[in-house]
C-alpha positions in Angstrom: -201.6 -25.3 67.3 -204.8 -26.5 65.6 -206.3 -23.1 66.0 -203.7 -21.4 63.8 -204.6 -23.4 60.6 -208.3 -22.9 61.4 -207.8 -19.1 61.6 -206.0 -19.2 58.3 -209.1 -20.6 56.5 -208.0 -24.3 56.6 -210.7 -25.3 59.0 -213.1 -26.7 56.5 -210.3 -28.8 55.0 -209.2 -30.2 58.4 -212.8 -30.9 59.2 -213.3 -32.8 55.9 -210.1 -34.9 56.5 -211.1 -35.6 60.1 -214.6 -36.7 58.9 -213.2 -39.0 56.3 -210.8 -40.6 58.7 -213.6 -41.2 61.2 -215.9 -42.6 58.5 -213.3 -45.0 57.2 -212.5 -46.2 60.8 -216.1 -46.8 61.6 -216.6 -48.6 58.3 -213.8 -51.0 59.2 -215.2 -51.6 62.7 -218.6 -52.4 61.2 -217.1 -54.9 58.7 -215.3 -56.6 61.6 -218.6 -56.9 63.5 -220.3 -58.3 60.4 -217.6 -60.9 59.9 -217.7 -61.9 63.6 -221.4 -62.3 63.4 -221.2 -64.3 60.1 -218.5 -66.6 61.6 -220.5 -67.2 64.7 -223.7 -68.0 62.7 -221.9 -70.3 60.3 -220.0 -72.2 62.9 -223.1 -72.7 65.1 -225.3 -73.9 62.1 -222.6 -76.4 61.2 -222.6 -77.8 64.8 -226.4 -77.9 64.9 -226.8 -79.5 61.5 -223.7 -81.6 60.8 -221.6 -82.4 63.9 -223.1 -82.0 67.4 -219.6 -82.2 69.0 -218.1 -79.5 66.7 -215.9 -77.0 68.5 -217.6 -73.7 67.6 -215.1 -71.7 69.6 -212.1 -73.0 67.5 -214.2 -72.5 64.3 -215.0 -68.9 65.2 -211.3 -68.2 66.1 -210.1 -69.6 62.8 -212.8 -67.9 60.8 -212.3 -64.5 62.4 -208.5 -64.8 61.9 -209.1 -65.1 58.2 -212.0 -62.7 57.8 -211.1 -59.2 56.6 -207.7 -60.3 55.3 -208.9 -62.1 52.2 -211.7 -60.8 50.0 -212.4 -64.3 48.6 -212.8 -65.7 52.1 -215.1 -62.8 53.0 -217.2 -63.4 49.9 -217.5 -67.1 50.7 -218.3 -66.4 54.3 -221.1 -64.1 53.3 -222.4 -66.6 50.8 -222.2 -69.5 53.3 -224.2 -67.5 55.9 -226.9 -66.3 53.4 -227.2 -69.9 52.1 -227.7 -71.3 55.5 -230.2 -68.8 56.8 -233.8 -69.8 57.1 -233.2 -73.3 55.9 -233.7 -76.7 57.5 -230.6 -78.7 58.3 -231.4 -81.1 55.5 -231.6 -78.2 53.1 -228.3 -76.8 54.4 -226.5 -80.2 53.9 -227.9 -80.6 50.5 -227.4 -77.0 49.2 -224.8 -75.1 51.3 -221.8 -77.5 51.9 -220.0 -76.4 48.7 -220.5 -72.7 49.6 -219.1 -73.3 53.1 -216.1 -75.5 52.3 -213.0 -73.8 53.8 -215.0 -71.9 56.4 -216.2 -75.1 58.1 -214.8 -78.5 57.3 
C-alpha cells in the first residue's frame, strides 16, 4: 500500500513527514532523559548538603512526575541544577535554596 503513493510521486512528502515525526519523538525522549538526570542530580545534592536522611527515591519520583508537564517547573529544575553544579554545600545553601523551592523542600 505504501508503494502506490511512492510510485505516484508522493515519496518525498511521505519521507519528510516520517522524518519530522521521528525527529519530534526523539526530541521528546531526549527531554525526558534530561529531566530525569536533572531530578536525580538535584535530589542527591539536597541529600548531600542539607539532609543526610533525605529520601532521594521519593524526591526523584515526585520530580519526574512533574517534569515535562509544566514549563515553569522545568525551568526551575534546570535553574536549580545549574545553580548547584560545581558549588560547595555552603554555597548551595546560601545561593540555591530559592531556586530549588518546590523541587526539593
